[in-house]
C-alpha positions as CSV (number, residue, x, y, z in Angstrom):
1,M,12.3,7.6,8.1
2,T,9.9,4.8,7.3
3,G,10.3,3.5,10.8
4,L,9.4,6.9,12.2
5,S,6.3,7.1,10.0
6,R,5.3,3.6,11.2
7,V,5.7,4.5,14.9
8,T,3.4,7.5,14.4
9,G,1.0,5.3,12.5
10,L,0.9,3.0,15.6
11,V,0.1,6.0,17.8
12,R,-2.6,6.9,15.4
13,D,-4.2,3.5,15.6
14,I,-4.0,3.5,19.4
15,A,-5.9,6.8,19.2
16,F,-8.5,5.2,16.9
17,A,-9.0,2.4,19.3
18,Q,-9.6,4.7,22.2
19,V,-12.0,7.0,20.4
20,L,-13.8,4.6,17.9
21,G,-13.3,1.2,19.5
22,S,-14.8,-1.5,17.2
23,G,-18.3,-0.2,16.9
24,L,-20.5,1.0,14.0
25,L,-18.6,4.2,13.3
26,A,-15.3,2.4,13.5
27,D,-16.4,-0.1,10.8
28,A,-17.8,2.8,8.7
29,F,-14.5,4.9,8.8
30,F,-12.2,1.9,8.3
31,V,-14.1,0.9,5.1
32,A,-14.2,4.6,3.9
33,F,-10.5,4.9,4.6
34,R,-9.7,1.5,3.0
35,I,-11.4,2.2,-0.3
36,P,-9.1,5.2,-1.3
37,N,-6.1,3.4,0.3
38,F,-6.9,0.4,-2.0
39,F,-6.8,2.6,-5.1
40,R,-3.8,4.5,-3.7
41,R,-1.7,1.3,-3.3
42,I,-2.8,0.0,-6.7
43,F,-2.5,3.1,-8.8
44,A,-0.2,5.4,-6.9
45,E,2.4,3.6,-4.8
46,G,1.8,0.4,-6.7
47,A,1.4,0.2,-10.5
48,F,2.3,3.8,-11.2
49,S,5.5,3.7,-9.2
50,V,6.8,0.4,-10.6
51,A,6.0,1.6,-14.2
52,F,7.2,5.2,-13.7
53,V,10.6,4.7,-11.9
54,P,12.2,2.3,-14.5
55,V,11.2,4.6,-17.4
56,Y,12.2,7.8,-15.6
57,S,15.5,6.1,-14.7
58,E,16.2,5.6,-18.4
59,Y,15.6,9.3,-19.1
60,E,18.0,10.4,-16.3
61,A,20.6,7.9,-17.5
62,H,20.5,8.4,-21.3
63,G,18.0,11.1,-22.3
64,G,19.5,14.3,-20.9
65,E,17.9,17.0,-18.6
66,A,15.7,18.5,-21.3
67,Q,14.1,15.2,-22.3
68,A,13.7,14.2,-18.6
69,K,11.9,17.5,-17.9
70,A,9.6,17.2,-20.9
71,F,8.7,13.6,-19.8
72,L,7.9,14.8,-16.3
73,D,5.8,17.7,-17.4
74,L,3.7,15.6,-19.8
75,M,3.4,12.8,-17.2
76,F,2.3,15.2,-14.5
77,G,-0.3,17.0,-16.7
78,R,-1.9,13.8,-18.0
79,L,-1.9,12.2,-14.6
80,C,-3.7,15.2,-13.1
81,L,-6.4,14.9,-15.7
82,I,-7.0,11.2,-15.1
83,L,-7.0,11.7,-11.3
84,L,-9.5,14.6,-11.5
85,A,-11.9,12.4,-13.5
86,V,-11.4,9.4,-11.2
87,T,-11.9,11.5,-8.0
88,A,-15.1,13.1,-9.4
89,L,-16.5,9.6,-10.2
90,G,-15.5,8.3,-6.8
91,V,-17.2,11.2,-4.9
92,L,-20.4,11.1,-7.0
93,G,-20.5,7.3,-7.0
94,A,-19.8,6.9,-3.3
95,P,-23.1,5.0,-2.6
96,V,-22.3,2.5,-5.4
97,L,-18.7,2.0,-4.2
98,V,-19.9,1.2,-0.6
99,M,-22.7,-1.0,-2.0
100,V,-20.1,-3.0,-4.0
101,L,-17.2,-3.1,-1.6
102,A,-19.1,-3.4,1.7
103,P,-22.4,-5.0,0.6
104,G,-23.1,-6.3,4.1
105,F,-23.5,-2.8,5.4
106,Q,-26.8,-2.3,3.6
107,S,-28.6,-4.3,6.3
108,E,-27.6,-1.5,8.8
109,P,-28.8,1.9,7.3
110,E,-26.9,4.1,9.8
111,K,-23.6,2.3,9.1
112,F,-24.1,2.3,5.4
113,Q,-24.9,6.1,5.3
114,S,-22.0,6.9,7.6
115,T,-19.6,5.1,5.3
116,I,-20.9,7.0,2.3
117,D,-20.5,10.4,4.0
118,A,-17.0,9.6,5.2
119,L,-16.0,8.3,1.7
120,R,-16.9,11.6,0.1
121,F,-14.1,13.2,2.2
122,T,-11.6,10.3,2.0
123,F,-11.8,9.6,-1.8
124,P,-10.3,12.9,-2.9
125,Y,-7.2,11.9,-0.9
126,L,-6.4,9.6,-3.9
127,F,-5.8,12.7,-6.1
128,F,-3.2,14.2,-3.8
129,I,-1.5,11.0,-2.7
130,S,-1.1,9.9,-6.4
131,L,0.8,13.1,-7.1
132,V,2.8,12.4,-3.9
133,A,3.7,9.0,-5.3
134,M,5.0,10.6,-8.5
135,A,7.0,13.2,-6.6
136,G,8.4,10.3,-4.4
137,G,9.4,8.4,-7.5
138,I,11.3,11.4,-8.9
139,L,13.2,11.9,-5.6
140,N,13.9,8.2,-5.2
141,T,15.4,8.0,-8.7
142,R,17.6,11.0,-7.7
143,D,18.8,9.0,-4.7
144,R,16.7,11.1,-2.3
145,F,14.9,8.5,-0.1
146,S,14.4,10.2,3.2
147,V,11.7,12.8,2.2
148,P,9.3,10.3,0.5
149,A,9.8,7.9,3.4
150,L,9.0,10.6,5.9
151,T,5.9,11.9,4.1
152,P,3.5,9.3,5.5
153,L,4.2,10.7,8.9
154,L,2.2,13.8,8.0
155,L,-0.9,11.6,7.4
156,N,-0.6,10.2,10.8
157,V,0.0,13.6,12.4
158,C,-3.1,15.0,10.6
159,L,-5.3,12.1,11.7
160,I,-4.1,12.3,15.3
161,G,-4.9,16.0,15.1
162,A,-8.4,15.2,13.6
163,I,-9.1,12.8,16.5
164,F,-8.6,15.5,19.1
165,L,-9.6,18.6,17.2
166,L,-12.3,17.6,14.7
167,V,-14.0,14.5,16.3
168,P,-15.3,16.5,19.4
169,R,-16.9,19.0,17.0
170,Y,-18.7,16.6,14.7
171,E,-21.7,14.3,15.6
172,N,-20.3,11.7,13.1
173,A,-16.7,10.7,14.1
174,A,-16.3,8.9,10.8
175,V,-16.9,12.1,8.8
176,A,-14.6,14.1,11.0
177,L,-11.8,11.6,10.4
178,G,-12.6,11.6,6.7
179,L,-12.0,15.3,6.6
180,G,-8.7,14.7,8.4
181,V,-7.7,12.3,5.6
182,L,-8.4,14.9,3.0
183,I,-6.4,17.6,4.8
184,A,-3.5,15.1,5.1
185,G,-3.4,14.6,1.3
186,V,-3.0,18.3,0.7
187,V,-0.3,18.6,3.4
188,Q,1.7,15.6,2.1
189,F,1.8,16.9,-1.5
190,G,2.8,20.4,-0.4
191,F,5.6,19.0,1.8
192,Q,7.4,17.5,-1.2
193,L,7.2,20.5,-3.6
194,P,10.3,22.4,-2.1
195,F,12.4,19.3,-2.4
196,L,11.5,18.8,-6.1
197,R,12.6,22.4,-6.6
198,L,15.9,21.8,-5.0
199,E,16.4,18.9,-7.4
200,R,15.3,21.1,-10.3
201,R,12.8,18.5,-11.2
202,M,9.6,20.4,-10.4
203,P,7.1,19.2,-13.1
204,M,4.8,21.8,-14.7
205,P,1.6,20.3,-16.0
206,R,1.4,20.0,-19.8
207,I,-0.9,18.1,-22.1
208,R,0.2,18.8,-25.7
209,L,3.4,18.5,-27.8
210,R,5.6,21.4,-28.8
211,N,9.0,20.1,-29.9
212,S,11.2,17.1,-30.3
213,E,11.9,16.7,-26.6
214,D,8.1,16.5,-26.1
215,Q,7.9,13.8,-28.7
216,S,10.4,11.7,-26.7
217,G,8.5,12.6,-23.5
218,I,5.1,11.4,-24.8
219,E,6.7,8.1,-25.9
220,G,7.8,7.7,-22.3
221,V,4.3,8.5,-21.0
222,R,2.8,5.9,-23.3
223,K,5.3,3.4,-22.1
224,V,4.5,4.1,-18.4
225,Y,0.8,3.5,-19.1
226,R,1.5,0.3,-21.1
227,L,3.5,-1.0,-18.2
228,M,0.9,0.1,-15.7
229,L,-1.9,-2.0,-17.0
230,P,-0.5,-5.4,-16.1
231,A,1.3,-4.0,-13.0
232,I,-2.1,-2.8,-11.6
233,F,-2.7,-6.4,-10.6
234,G,0.8,-7.7,-10.2
235,V,1.9,-5.3,-7.4
236,S,-1.4,-5.2,-5.6
237,V,-2.3,-8.8,-4.9
238,A,-2.2,-8.2,-1.1
239,Q,-4.5,-5.2,-1.5
240,F,-7.0,-7.2,-3.7
241,N,-7.0,-9.9,-1.1
242,L,-7.6,-7.4,1.8
243,L,-10.4,-5.9,-0.2
244,I,-12.0,-9.3,-0.8
245,N,-11.6,-10.0,3.0
246,T,-13.3,-6.6,3.7
247,I,-16.2,-7.4,1.4
248,L,-16.7,-10.8,3.1
249,A,-16.2,-9.4,6.6
250,S,-19.0,-6.8,6.0
251,F,-21.4,-9.8,6.3
252,L,-20.0,-10.9,9.7
253,V,-20.9,-9.5,13.1
254,T,-20.2,-5.8,13.8
255,G,-16.6,-5.4,14.8
256,S,-15.2,-7.9,12.3
257,V,-13.9,-5.2,10.0
258,S,-12.3,-3.4,12.9
259,W,-10.7,-6.5,14.4
260,L,-9.1,-7.2,11.0
261,Y,-8.0,-3.6,10.7
262,Y,-6.2,-3.5,14.1
263,S,-4.5,-6.8,13.6
264,D,-3.6,-5.9,10.0
265,R,-2.0,-2.6,11.3
266,L,0.3,-4.5,13.7
267,M,1.3,-6.9,10.9
268,E,1.9,-3.9,8.6
269,F,4.3,-2.4,11.1
270,P,7.3,-4.7,10.3
271,L,6.0,-5.1,6.7
272,G,6.1,-1.3,6.2
273,I,9.4,-0.7,8.0
274,F,11.3,-3.4,6.2
275,G,9.3,-4.7,3.3
276,I,8.2,-1.4,1.7
277,A,11.5,0.3,2.6
278,L,13.5,-2.5,0.9
279,A,11.2,-2.4,-2.2
280,T,11.5,1.3,-2.4
281,V,15.3,1.3,-2.3
282,I,16.0,-1.7,-4.6
283,L,13.7,-0.7,-7.5
284,P,15.7,2.2,-8.8
285,T,18.9,0.3,-8.0
286,L,17.8,-2.8,-9.9
287,S,16.5,-0.6,-12.8
288,T,19.9,1.1,-13.1
289,Q,21.7,-2.3,-12.9
290,H,19.5,-3.7,-15.6
291,A,19.9,-0.6,-17.8
292,S,23.7,-0.8,-17.5
293,G,23.8,-4.6,-18.2
294,S,25.0,-5.9,-14.9
295,P,23.2,-9.2,-14.2
296,A,25.6,-10.3,-11.5
297,E,25.0,-7.1,-9.5
298,F,21.3,-7.4,-10.2
299,S,21.3,-10.9,-8.6
300,R,23.5,-9.7,-5.6
301,T,21.1,-6.9,-4.9
302,L,18.1,-9.3,-4.7
303,E,20.2,-11.7,-2.6
304,W,21.0,-8.9,-0.1
305,A,17.4,-7.8,0.1
306,L,16.0,-11.3,0.6
307,R,18.5,-12.1,3.4
308,L,17.8,-8.9,5.2
309,A,14.1,-9.6,4.9
310,C,14.6,-13.1,6.5
311,L,16.8,-11.7,9.2
312,I,14.1,-9.2,10.4
313,C,10.7,-10.7,9.4
314,V,11.0,-14.4,10.4
315,P,11.6,-13.4,14.1
316,A,9.0,-10.7,13.8
317,S,6.5,-13.2,12.6
318,V,7.1,-15.5,15.5
319,A,7.0,-12.6,18.0
320,L,3.6,-11.3,16.6
321,A,2.1,-14.8,16.8
322,V,3.3,-15.6,20.3
323,L,2.5,-12.1,21.8
324,A,-0.7,-11.4,19.8
325,E,-3.1,-10.9,22.7
326,P,-0.7,-9.1,25.0
327,L,0.2,-6.7,22.2
328,M,-3.5,-6.0,21.6
329,I,-4.1,-5.4,25.4
330,V,-1.1,-3.1,25.8
331,L,-1.6,-1.0,22.6
332,F,-5.3,-0.8,22.1
333,Q,-7.3,-1.9,25.2
334,Y,-8.3,1.6,26.3
335,G,-11.4,3.8,25.9
336,E,-14.1,2.5,23.6
337,F,-12.0,-0.5,22.6
338,A,-11.9,-1.7,26.2
339,K,-15.7,-1.7,26.7
340,D,-15.9,-5.1,25.2
341,E,-13.3,-7.6,26.6
342,M,-13.7,-9.8,23.5
343,N,-12.1,-7.1,21.3
344,Y,-8.5,-7.9,22.2
345,V,-9.2,-11.7,21.9
346,M,-10.8,-11.4,18.5
347,A,-8.2,-9.0,17.1
348,G,-5.4,-11.1,18.6
349,R,-6.6,-14.3,16.9
350,S,-6.6,-12.6,13.5
351,L,-3.1,-11.2,14.2
352,V,-1.8,-14.7,14.7
353,A,-3.2,-15.7,11.3
354,F,-1.7,-12.6,9.6
355,A,1.7,-13.0,11.3
356,I,2.1,-16.4,9.7
357,G,2.1,-14.8,6.3
358,L,4.4,-11.8,7.2
359,P,7.6,-13.3,5.7
360,A,5.9,-14.2,2.5
361,L,4.4,-10.7,2.1
362,V,7.8,-9.2,2.6
363,W,9.4,-11.6,0.1
364,V,6.8,-10.5,-2.5
365,K,7.8,-6.9,-1.9
366,V,11.4,-7.8,-2.6
367,L,10.9,-10.2,-5.5
368,A,8.4,-8.2,-7.5
369,P,10.9,-5.4,-8.3
370,G,13.1,-8.0,-9.8
371,F,10.6,-8.2,-12.6
372,F,9.5,-4.6,-12.7
373,A,13.1,-3.3,-13.0
374,R,13.4,-5.3,-16.2
375,Q,10.1,-3.8,-17.4
376,N,8.4,-7.2,-17.1
377,T,5.0,-6.5,-15.5
378,K,3.2,-9.5,-16.9
379,T,4.8,-12.3,-15.0
380,P,3.8,-10.9,-11.5
381,V,0.3,-10.7,-12.9
382,K,0.2,-14.5,-13.4
383,A,1.4,-15.1,-9.9
384,G,-1.1,-12.5,-8.6
385,V,-4.1,-14.1,-10.4
386,I,-3.3,-17.5,-8.9
387,A,-2.8,-15.9,-5.4
388,V,-6.1,-14.1,-5.5
389,V,-7.9,-17.3,-6.6
390,V,-6.2,-19.1,-3.7
391,N,-7.3,-16.4,-1.3
392,I,-10.9,-16.5,-2.5
393,V,-11.1,-20.3,-2.2
394,F,-9.6,-20.5,1.3
395,S,-11.7,-17.4,2.4
396,L,-14.9,-19.2,1.4
397,L,-13.7,-22.4,3.0
398,L,-12.6,-20.9,6.3
399,I,-15.1,-18.0,6.9
400,R,-17.8,-20.3,8.2
401,P,-15.8,-22.2,10.8
402,L,-13.4,-19.4,11.8
403,G,-15.1,-16.1,10.9
404,H,-12.8,-13.1,10.4
405,V,-9.8,-15.3,11.5
406,G,-10.4,-17.5,8.5
407,L,-10.1,-14.5,6.2
408,A,-6.7,-13.7,7.8
409,Y,-5.5,-17.3,7.3
410,A,-6.6,-17.2,3.7
411,L,-4.5,-14.1,3.0
412,S,-1.4,-15.7,4.6
413,I,-1.8,-18.8,2.5
414,A,-2.2,-16.7,-0.7
415,A,0.9,-14.7,0.2
416,F,3.1,-17.9,0.3
417,V,1.7,-19.0,-3.0
418,N,2.5,-15.6,-4.5
419,A,6.0,-15.4,-3.1
420,G,6.8,-19.0,-4.2
421,L,5.7,-18.4,-7.8
422,L,7.7,-15.2,-8.1
423,Y,10.8,-16.8,-6.7
424,W,10.5,-19.8,-9.0
425,W,9.9,-17.8,-12.2
426,L,12.6,-15.2,-11.3
427,S,15.1,-18.0,-10.8
428,L,14.1,-19.8,-14.1
429,G,14.4,-16.5,-16.0
430,G,18.0,-15.9,-14.9
431,G,17.2,-12.7,-13.0
432,Y,18.2,-14.2,-9.6
433,K,20.7,-17.0,-8.7
434,P,20.7,-17.8,-5.0
435,E,24.1,-18.0,-3.4
436,R,25.2,-20.8,-1.1
437,G,24.5,-21.0,2.6
438,W,20.8,-20.2,2.6
439,A,19.8,-23.2,4.8
440,K,22.4,-22.2,7.5
441,Y,21.5,-18.6,7.3
442,F,17.8,-19.3,7.6
443,L,18.4,-21.5,10.6
């Protein structure tokens, strides 16, 4: 299902390239889309999911149905309140957000204003997609993986529809696509509700305590938020690094943000299909194994995931690097994107740099749940802080000689540092013991 959603995502990006190309409105929309996506991956699919799933797994395993339902109701109600406040701040503060996260756009008033207008439609997407992440966490914990994995397909379908139905009706294509993002959030959340009802885990929003089950539930909610605070950074290193790169790319020539976007999307294709799918599947499994006191099974699950990641992503990394420019030509060199022959060259160069770091990005996705399943969200933060510092240092060193390509190389270097630290600390802590035969397998 993740593969299907990624295929439609690739079709969506091909349509973006044909309609938007790499010009002013393309840069404006991609920044407006990246800002809520940044917060989504940090708070929704990132920190919230890795804090929520282990706690909810404990309720399902030991708390009983009444306590699990009380926990879900309280979690849902309080999450909605927080999201409403954050969404309102994001919409009202859109000019400030763009000023901070794309400061280079201020030198081009039309691009700056288009980004603000589009962001006022894309930012409310955060509200709905965060609730989608909670619903997905519930279904994954109940061993229902296909529906949450299929849900991103609806975003792609809505955006493809917006390209052909809304863009021709609006003068500003970035705003039209921003409206499509908002519609997609509503559709994605509505899609998951019937499946929550089938599992009898449909949360009803509640804020206050009423009985002993609620008291247990509020302790769980507090625990989720305590785990979230360090996890916000620990699970989102790649997103912080991408955001830093977007900020720096906003000072480069027009098109730099778009070239990084298209090359990142191709790198995200195998990362999403295998990295995110593996992380999604192993987190509830590892959480259950830790709760039941099975360290050998815990280590074997990580071993299986790491070997599968190598099997797929090392060849994918080589293929993306070798075929970077041909892939860009075949997939994107149409319509607006084809008007400048340098587009595929520039995007291809950054794809090579991103491809080098692909295996490390996938290993981070696999190794991090080894800490989160044991409710240790602090250690990944240490690795994350170091990785972000490495990314900033190499970005500043490489941006002048290599432009946007230097930013992609910096992200790849930081990914290897992050993965290496997670592996080292997980092995030292006894969470993972590598089995024999890795050198032969890797070869």
